[in-house]
N, C-alpha and C positions, 0 to 999 in steps of 0.2 A: 504494500500500500504506500503510495507516494503522497507527499504533503505539498500543497501548492503555496508558493510564496509570491505575493503580489510584487511585481516590478513596476514602479511608477515611472512611466515615460512621459516626458514633457510634450504636450500637444500644441502649446502656444500660450501667448500672453495677450491680455487685452486690458482695456480700461472701462470700468462700469460708468453708468450715468452719474453716480455719486463721486466719481473721481478715484475710486479704489482700483488698485492693480489686481487683476484676476488671472490666476494661473490654471490652465486646464491640463489634467494628467489622465493617463489611462494605462491599463495593463493589457497584455496580450490576450488575456482570458475574456476581455470585454468590460471589466469593471472600470468605472470612471470616477474622477474626483475633481472638485473645483475648490480652489483656495482663494480667499480674498485677503488682501493686505491693505491696511489703512496707510495712505501715503501722507507723511508729514513733511511739508516743505517750508522753505523760508519765503514769506510773502514780500520780501523786499525787492524782488526783481521787477 
């Protein structure tokens, strides 16, 4: 009996309507994940 280990492969990055960085990941088995990161920047630009 074998045990499956998810390998998260990066499928791309994007920006949400709220300005968050969104990372899309998937495994060869078909499982998918989406991670969102709050971007904190300097407003002085």
